[in-house]
N, C-alpha and C positions, 0 to 999 in steps of 0.2 A: 811482614806484615807490622803496623805501626800502634800497638799498645798505649795507653795512658790513662792517665789517671785526672779526674777531676774533683775539684769538689761544688755540690749545689747543698743551697742554704734555701731547704723549705720555710717559707717569712712565717710571721706569726696569724697570719691570715691563712693559712690552710690550717696550721694550728688552732684556731678557735673553729673554723668554717668546718674540722673533722674531715681532710682531701690529705691524711701522711698516705691512707692503702692506698687511693685513685693515684698520687702522683707519684708515691715511690711505684706503684706496680705497670705504671707507665716505661719506666728504663727497668727493670724488671722483667719487662716484658722485649723489648728493645733487644734485650740480653747483655746486658750491661750489667758488671759484677760488685754487690756492694765487697766492696773493704776495708770500711769504717761509718760509726754511724754511732752519733750519740746525739740526747739534747744538750742546746751549749746558752745559757745564758750572758748575752753581749754584753759587755759594760761600755763605755763612752770612750775609753780609750781604741777598743779594740775595734772598735766603728769608723774611729778617727783614723786609725791605720787603715781600715779597710776600705773609706769611702770617702781617699783623698782629695781623688783628684776631684771629687763634687762640693771641697769642703770650702769654696768662693759662690756656690747657687744660691738662693735664697729658703732654699727648698728646706737646707743640708740640715738646721737644727731638726726637720719634723720629720726626716727623714728616720734620723736616732733615735728618735722619741716614740716613732710605728718601730721601730727595727726592737725598742728595748722592753712592750710591753711583757710577752712571753716570753718562752725559749724559743730558738729557733731545734731546726733536726737541722744535724750538719751530717751529712750522706757523704761518700769518697767512693767514686763509681771508675770499675776500671771498666777500658774494652780495646776493639780498634778502635781510634780517631774518635776517641770515648769525646772529648771535647767539641766537633761536628758533629756529634752524633743528638748530644746529649741538646746542642743550640739547637739545632732540628726540634727536636719534643720540646722544645719547652714555648719557641717563639718569638712575635718581639716583643721587646719591653714595655710597647701600649702595647696590651691585651685587644683594645678591640680595632687593631691594625695587623696581628697575627694572623699568621693564617692560619685554615679551618682543621682541626685535625689538633693541632697544638696543647700543651697544658692553658695556655694562657687565652688561647682563642674560644678554647671550649668552658675556661672554668673563673676566668676573671674578668675585670671591665672597668679596672683603672689602675692609674700607677700611684704610688707602691706597691696598691695591694696587688701584685700581680704573681701573686705564690710563691716564686723562686726567683732566688739568686744562680748563674751561674756561670765558673769560670769560661771568659772568650778568650783567653789562648794559651799555647806552651807554658809560657812564662809565667802568666797572671796564674793559672791551674798551680805553679810551683807553688810559689809565695803561700797562693791561698790555702794549703793545701797544710804548708807548715807554720802557718797562721795561728790555723780550728785543731790543729792533731796532731798530735805528740806521737814521735812513730814506733812506737809503744799502743799506740790503738790504733792501727793500720795493721791489717793482714792480708798474709799470702797463702793462697789454698787453691787449689785446682779443685771444679765444679763439674761432676759429672756432664753438666750439658756444656762446657768451655769446645768440647771438641763437635758440636754440632752448631755454634754459635757461631767460632772462629773459622772454623775448617780443620780437616786433618794434619797433624802436626804440630801441636802445640800442647 
């Protein structure tokens, strides 16, 4: 069994549009366990590091401005193949190209207002979780539903 942790950020548009419960609920219904949750006020230096791969793009400044307009909700989810499961739930970066039933297809219309950021690999998840959460902000606990979601023997 490949239990992973992954970062999800609910962006300012999710906070402004009162979609926190809807978005978090989709991950919970999938069976992903919340092991870290907080509001985060992103700084320019955090975003420079987080979006370094976009630094040379003409839209980089507007992404940073967008992401700093309100706090974001940072969540660390845990589950079997969590990274892949989360990526499937959120859908394509461009909501108009995302598969029906995904968070972005159902609730968003444009980029960067596509509601969520999620880690895209094990390596990035490890780095991103550490970027936004201290070790003491992450929890290990048994949920009664774990055996039903993950199977016997967990």
